[in-house]
RODO-2510 file (C-alpha; in nm, 4 decimals, decimal comma):
residues 94
     n   res          X          Y          Z
     1     m     1,5927     0,3226     5,8264
     2     q     1,4832     0,0525     6,0650
     3     a     1,8428    -0,0137     6,1672
     4     l     1,8938     0,3557     6,2409
     5     d     1,5801     0,3663     6,4583
     6     a     1,6974     0,0551     6,6430
     7     l     2,0398     0,2144     6,6972
     8     e     1,8855     0,5381     6,8282
     9     s     1,6613     0,3379     7,0570
    10     a     1,9598     0,1396     7,1864
    11     v     2,1567     0,4604     7,2442
    12     e     1,8651     0,6121     7,4370
    13     r     1,8330     0,2985     7,6528
    14     r     2,2069     0,3133     7,7215
    15     r     2,1851     0,6793     7,8206
    16     e     1,8946     0,5978     8,0516
    17     a     2,0920     0,3097     8,2050
    18     d     2,3918     0,5398     8,2544
    19     r     2,1714     0,7994     8,4254
    20     d     2,0292     0,5271     8,6500
    21     e     2,3811     0,4094     8,7366
    22     d     2,4897     0,7653     8,8154
    23     e     2,1835     0,8150     9,0321
    24     l     2,2504     0,4862     9,2099
    25     a     2,6147     0,5776     9,2659
    26     s     2,5047     0,9135     9,4038
    27     r     2,2610     0,7459     9,6411
    28     i     2,5276     0,5009     9,7563
    29     q     2,7649     0,7901     9,8292
    30     a     2,4926     0,9658    10,0278
    31     l     2,4208     0,6482    10,2240
    32     c     2,7905     0,6027    10,2985
    33     a     2,8158     0,9618    10,4182
    34     d     2,5075     0,9121    10,6391
    35     r     2,6510     0,5886    10,7756
    36     s     2,9794     0,7606    10,8585
    37     r     2,8005     1,0512    11,0275
    38     l     2,5787     0,8155    11,2253
    39     a     2,8788     0,6086    11,3330
    40     d     3,0504     0,9254    11,4580
    41     e     2,7367     1,0307    11,6441
    42     l     2,7071     0,6847    11,7982
    43     d     3,0688     0,6948    11,9124
    44     g     3,0090     1,0360    12,0694
    45     s     2,6939     0,9113    12,2386
    46     l     2,8767     0,6100    12,3794
    47     v     3,1481     0,8340    12,5221
    48     k     2,8851     1,0610    12,6806
    49     s     2,6952     0,7607    12,8141
    50     r     3,0067     0,6161    12,9787
    51     k     3,0899     0,9547    13,1299
    52     l     2,7358     0,9913    13,2653
    53     e     2,7502     0,6414    13,4149
    54     r     3,0815     0,7238    13,5861
    55     v     2,9499     1,0545    13,7208
    56     n     2,6307     0,8814    13,8346
    57     r     2,8344     0,6264    14,0329
    58     e     3,0399     0,9040    14,1918
    59     i     2,7263     1,0948    14,2905
    60     a     2,5684     0,7796    14,4329
    61     e     2,8794     0,7176    14,6442
    62     r     2,8732     1,0761    14,7721
    63     l     2,5035     1,0517    14,8511
    64     d     2,5613     0,7260    15,0393
    65     g     2,8310     0,8992    15,2447
    66     a     2,6074     1,1987    15,3137
    67     i     2,3180     0,9731    15,4150
    68     e     2,5432     0,7795    15,6530
    69     t     2,6694     1,1047    15,8080
    70     i     2,3125     1,2303    15,8549
    71     r     2,2131     0,9015    16,0171
    72     e     2,5090     0,9269    16,2554
    73     v     2,4146     1,2852    16,3464
    74     l     2,0496     1,1944    16,3990
    75     g     2,1429     0,8874    16,6020
    76     a     2,3782     1,0880    16,8204
    77     s     2,1206     1,3613    16,8774
    78     e     1,8592     1,1032    16,9747
    79     n     2,1004     0,9720    17,2368
    80     g     2,1692     1,3246    17,3651
    81     a     2,5332     1,3247    17,2578
    82     a     2,7063     1,5592    17,0194
    83     p     2,8015     1,4069    16,6857
    84     g     3,1209     1,2084    16,7174
    85     e     3,0976     1,1733    17,0951
    86     d     3,0946     0,8254    17,2396
    87     d     2,8131     0,7622    17,4917
    88     e     3,0401     0,5540    17,7137
    89     a     3,2994     0,8327    17,7368
    90     g     3,0363     1,0679    17,8780
    91     e     2,9370     0,8138    18,1465
    92     d     3,2961     0,7651    18,2651
    93     d     3,3320     1,1378    18,3432
    94     e     3,0399     1,1395    18,5879
***
């Protein structure tokens, strides 16, 4: 009888170990799926980040051009000339 109890106990421990292994395998699969999803999200974020950096540079260049144009217009109006006119050209006509 003692041998039978020992065998039943060993079988129960084995079943418990198998359940633990199955649970561990399930957790590993879930972690792998999460890792894959996170890697995809990271790749997408990197692509978006690079695109935003490129667009930001383009906007900065356009703003620099606009600022330079405004400075030219303001400088010309302070000198009494129309934008694009050369002050010396106006003096030669007089």
